C-alpha positions in Angstrom: 75.9 231.5 15.2 75.9 230.3 18.8 74.5 226.8 19.3 72.7 225.4 22.3 75.9 223.4 23.1 78.0 226.5 23.0 75.6 228.2 25.4 75.7 225.2 27.7 79.5 225.2 27.7 79.6 228.9 28.6 77.1 228.3 31.4 79.4 225.5 32.8 82.4 227.8 32.5 80.5 230.6 34.3 79.8 228.3 37.2 83.3 227.0 37.3 84.8 230.5 37.4 83.2 230.9 40.9 85.6 228.3 42.2 88.5 227.9 39.6 90.9 230.1 37.7 90.7 230.5 33.9 93.9 228.5 33.6 92.3 225.6 35.5 89.2 225.8 33.4 91.2 225.8 30.1 93.2 222.7 31.1 90.2 220.9 32.5 87.9 221.5 29.6 90.5 221.4 26.8 93.4 219.3 28.1 96.7 219.3 26.4 98.7 216.1 25.4 95.9 213.7 26.2 96.0 210.2 24.7 98.4 207.3 24.3 101.8 207.6 22.8 102.8 204.5 20.7 106.5 205.2 20.4 107.1 206.4 24.0 110.4 205.7 25.8 108.7 205.3 29.1 105.2 204.5 30.4 103.9 204.4 34.0 100.4 204.1 35.5 99.8 205.4 39.0 96.7 204.9 41.1 96.0 207.6 43.7 94.3 207.0 47.0 91.1 208.6 45.7 90.8 206.0 42.9 92.0 208.4 40.1 94.6 206.9 37.8 97.1 208.7 35.6 98.9 206.9 32.8 101.9 208.9 31.5 104.0 208.4 28.4 107.3 210.2 27.9 109.6 210.6 24.8 113.1 211.4 25.8 116.1 212.4 23.7 119.5 213.1 25.3 118.0 213.5 28.7 115.4 216.0 27.5 111.7 215.2 27.5 110.7 215.9 24.0 107.1 214.8 24.3 104.6 213.8 27.0 101.1 212.5 27.0 98.6 211.2 29.6 95.3 209.6 30.1 93.2 209.6 33.3 89.9 208.3 34.6 89.9 211.2 37.1 88.0 214.3 37.9 88.4 217.7 36.3 91.2 218.6 38.8 93.1 215.5 37.9 92.7 216.3 34.2 93.8 219.9 34.7 96.8 218.8 36.7 97.8 216.1 34.2 97.5 218.5 31.3 99.6 221.2 33.0 102.2 218.7 34.2 102.8 217.5 30.6 103.1 221.0 29.4 105.6 222.0 32.0 107.6 218.8 31.5 108.1 219.2 27.7 111.5 220.4 26.7 112.9 220.1 30.2 115.8 218.0 31.1 115.0 215.0 33.3 116.5 216.9 36.3 114.5 220.0 35.6 111.3 218.0 35.3 112.0 216.3 38.6 111.5 219.8 40.2 107.9 220.0 39.0 106.0 219.8 42.4 102.4 219.6 43.4 102.9 223.1 44.8 104.1 224.4 41.4 101.1 222.8 39.7 98.7 224.3 42.2 100.2 227.7 41.8 100.2 227.6 38.0 96.5 226.5 38.0 95.6 229.5 40.2 94.9 227.3 43.3 92.8 224.2 44.0 90.2 223.5 46.6 91.7 221.7 49.5 89.8 218.5 48.7 91.5 218.4 45.3 95.1 219.2 46.3 95.9 215.4 46.1 95.3 215.6 42.3 98.3 217.8 41.9 100.3 215.4 44.1 99.2 212.5 41.9 100.3 214.3 38.7 103.6 215.4 40.2 104.4 211.9 41.6 103.4 210.2 38.3 105.9 212.4 36.5 108.6 211.6 39.0 107.8 207.9 38.8 108.1 208.0 35.0 111.5 209.7 35.1 112.8 207.3 37.6 111.5 204.3 35.5 113.1 205.8 32.4 116.4 206.4 34.1 116.4 202.8 35.6 115.4 201.2 32.4 118.0 203.0 30.3 120.8 202.7 32.9 120.4 199.1 33.7 118.8 197.5 30.6 118.9 199.8 27.6 115.7 201.0 26.0 112.6 198.8 26.5 109.4 198.5 24.6 106.1 199.8 26.1 105.2 196.1 26.8 108.3 195.5 28.8 108.1 198.6 31.0 107.1 198.4 34.6 103.6 199.6 35.4 103.1 201.0 38.9 99.6 200.8 40.3 100.4 201.0 44.0 98.3 203.6 45.8 100.1 206.4 47.6 99.1 209.1 50.0 99.7 212.8 49.4 100.2 214.7 52.6 100.4 218.4 53.0 104.2 218.4 52.9 104.2 216.6 49.6 101.9 219.2 48.1 104.2 222.1 49.1 
């Protein structure tokens, strides 16, 4: 039996399909890997110029990302980009994960409106920041607890070249 809520969600998806791909809608409305990770090997928090924030947790074993999760206060584009970014990063080596670009996220999501391209940049750069933090913390200091990890909240700007 279809409820009023189910009908409402279908109406929203119908309107979204006029602008976004099914992949985008799926990640925005049913994000993967959302939530905090208590036993993470790395945590970063990055604030984008639009005010959206992505927090990212990574679990790493032998230079392979075995798990990833995120939270955000951002729009549906930031949610979709964060969700896809964690999916693409899982089971990749740190080096492979560093190649996940904003352009790759945009392509996998079936495109983004120009005014949301920066969301893919935020997700991609958050992942890169987490990998660098992990590498720095394990190389220089051994493993740290979540409370000891550096938290980055410096805004950055995503230009067209970074999105490509």
